[in-house]
N, C-alpha and C positions, 0 to 999 in steps of 0.2 A: 504494500500500500504506500503510495507516495506521501511524503510528509505534508505537502501542499500541492494541489493541482495548479499547474501553471498554464495560463491561457494567453494566447497571442491573438490580438485583434488588429488586422490591417485596417486603417481608417483613411477616409477621404471625405470631402465636403459634399455628401449626398444623403438623401433621406434614407436610402437603403443601408448605408454604412451606419448611420445613427441608430437605426432599428437594431442592427447587430450589436452595437455598443450597449444599448439598453438591455437587450436579452442577456448579454454577457454579464452585465453588472448585477442583474437579478440572480443569475446562477452563481456568480462569484460570492455574493453576500450569503447565499444559502449554504454553500459548502466551504466557505473560507478560502477561496482560491486567490492566487496572485494573478493580477491582470497586467498585461503590457500592451499599451497602444503603440502601434508601429506605423510610421509614415515614411515614404521614400521621396527624395528629391531627384528628379531626372532632368539634367540640362543637356541631354544628347540632342535635343531639337534646336539648340542654339547654333546659329551659323558662326562657325569658328573663323572663317576667312576674314583676314584683316583685323582680327581681335588680338590684342597683346596679352601676354601671360598675366600681367597685372590686372587687366580688365576681366579676364576669365576668373581669376582668383576672387575678384570683387563680386562677380555673379554668383560664385559658389557660396561665399560668405553670406550674401543676401538670401540665397535659397535656404541655407541651413537655419538662418535666423528666423525666416518666415515659418519654416517647418516647426521649429522649437516653440514659437508663439502659438501656432495652431494646435500642436499637441498639448501644450500647457492648458489652453482654453478647453479642449475636449476632456482632459483629465479632471480639471476643476468642475466641469459640468457634470461628469459622471459622479464625482464625489458628492456634489450637491443633491443629485437625484436619488442616489442609493447608499451613500456612505462609504462606497468603495473608492479608494484613491489608487489609481493605477500608476505603474511606472510608464515612462515614455522613452521611446527609442526611435531615432531616425537614421537613415542610411542613404547614401548617394549611389545611384546606379539605376539599372533597368529594374522597374518595380517588381515584376514576377520573380526574377532571380534573387532580388534582395529579400523578399518575403520568404521564399523557400530556404534561403541560406539562414535566415533568422529562426525559422521554424525548427531547424536542426539543433538549436542551442538549448536543449533541455526542456522544451515545452511539452505539455501533455495534449493540448487541444489547440486548434485554430478555429476562431469564430469569425464568420464573414457573412455578408448579406447578398441577397439576390432579389430581383424584382419581377413581378408578374405583370404581363401586358394583357390588353383586352382580348387578344387573339390566343391567349393561354400559352404563349411561348415564353419560357423563362429565359431571361438574359443575365448572364453573369456580369459582374463588374469588370468588364474588359478581359484582357488576356491574363491579368493577375489571378483572378479567381479560377479561370479555366486551367491555368497551369498548376495552381494549388491542388485542384481536384485530381489532376493526373499525377503529380509528382510529390505531394506532401508525404513525408515519412510518418506523420502522426494523423490521428482522426481530425476531420474537418467538419465542423458544425455549420450548416448552411441555414441562415435565418431568412425566411421569406418575409418581405415587407408587409404583405397582407395575410401573413400566417397567424396562428393563435397567439394571444397575448400571454407572455410568460411572467408577468409581474407578480403572480401569486407566489413565486419563489421567495420574494422578500418576506412574505408572511409565513414561510416554512412549509409551503405546499409543494410537493415534488412535481416534476414534469411527467405527464402521462406519456410513456414511450412504448412503442411497438417495435420489437426486435425480430426481424425476419431471419429464420434459421432453416438450414437444410444440411446436406452432407458435404457441401463444397468447402474448399480451402478458404475461400473468402468468408464464409459464414463462421468457420472456426476462428479465424483471426478476429472477427468482429466480437465474438463472445469473449475471447481472451483479452481483447483490449478493454472491454467493460470490466472484466475481472481485475485487471491491473489498475484501472482507474480507482476502483474500490470506493465509489461515492454513492452507496445505496440510498442515502437520504435525498439525493438529487433526482432520482428516477423511480417512478412507479411503473415497473416493467411488466409487460406481457410478451411472451414468446409466441410467434405465429409460424406455423408451417402450412403451406398451401400445396395440397396434392394436385398434380397436373398430369394428365395423360400425355400431353404434348411434350412437357419438360419434366419427366420424373427425376427428382433430385434426392430421393431417399428410399432405400429398400424397406425401411421400417419407420414410418413417420412418427409413431408414438415413442419409439425408442430414441429417435432424434430429439424430440421435445424433452423427454425425460433426462437425457444426457446433458443437454444444455441447461435445463432447469437446475440440476444438481451442481453444475459448475458455477453458476451465478449465485446459488444459495451459499456455497462455500465462501464466496466473496462478500457475503452479507446482504445480498438482494433477496427479495421475496417475490419471485416472478410467478405470474399466472401463465397458463398455456392455452393456446387456441389452435385447433386443428380444423382446417377448412379445405375446400375443394374448388377448383376452377382455374381461371387464368390468374397467375400469381399477382401481377401488377394491379389488375382490376380489383381482385378480391381484397388485397391489402389497402388500396385506396378507399374502397367501400367501408372496410372495417374502421379505418381512421375517421371517416365521415360520420358513421353511425354511432360509434362508441366514444367519439370525442378525443382521440389520441392527438397529442400536440406535437409529437416528434416520431419519426421513423428512423431506426438505427439499422444499418445494413453494411455488409462488407462489399468491397470493390475488387473485382477480378483483376489479376495482374496480367502482364503481357503473355506469359507462358500458360495462362489459364483461360484463354479465349474460348475453349470448349465449354466453359461454364457460362454459357450464354444466358441462362435464367437470371443470375445475379445481376448481370449488366442490364438486361431488358427490364427487370423490375425497377432498378434504380432510375433508369431513364424514364419509365412510365410515371413513376411517382413525382419526378421533377415537373412533369408536364400536367399531371392530373390530380395532384393532392396538394391541399393547402398546408399540410403538416410540415413543420421544419424537418430537417434531415441531418443525421450524422453519418458521414461516409468514412468507413474504416479501410485504410489501404492494406 
């Protein structure tokens, strides 16, 4: 069990980013997590031609100063809303590379935002979030702008989370990641396995649920189990809607696991058709 969960929050001046900050603050206050707000300064778009080194240095200093003032303001705003005072870190360089580099420095979670449009297409915050989903070495919590309100965490109520499990490697990593986090007071967990004729992912569904239930129970969680049948993505989205789940937690297949198409398909479907926030475990 980690001494304190460390959460990295990449921030920018958007409503989506602020929604992720708010959700992170609620969760952090509930579990006593350490939060770091992270911002990058990227001057690669500056036209270097005919610029002296002195002028370039001046531009860098100005960019760093602006980033520090912005992060300080966001940190103070979070503290005022929730009582959680985060660390602030800024870095110069290509944003996606900087965030991924920082994520490797001892953090347990990355929290970021995403926005839903009227045509139900979810758009990540540029290449930064897209790269994080693909390359982050730690779980990424995606907060949807119009998703469930998580402010109840401040009052000690856990997030109602649905964990999709099967016999895939991605699912095993997902459950192990939750066990390592060991924050049972943060999540009211239900395990779900969806039996599918098209994508059979377990020889013994009840045994699959039982095995994962025991693993999480050892880590202090008290999970319920749900056994359903049908198209996995559609069934899980429907369960979230009907039962009021606020977050879906699922593993992400790696490059050498492309045959595990159900895990990939379910995650993709939920991004497009469920309002529930999502934790993606690499």
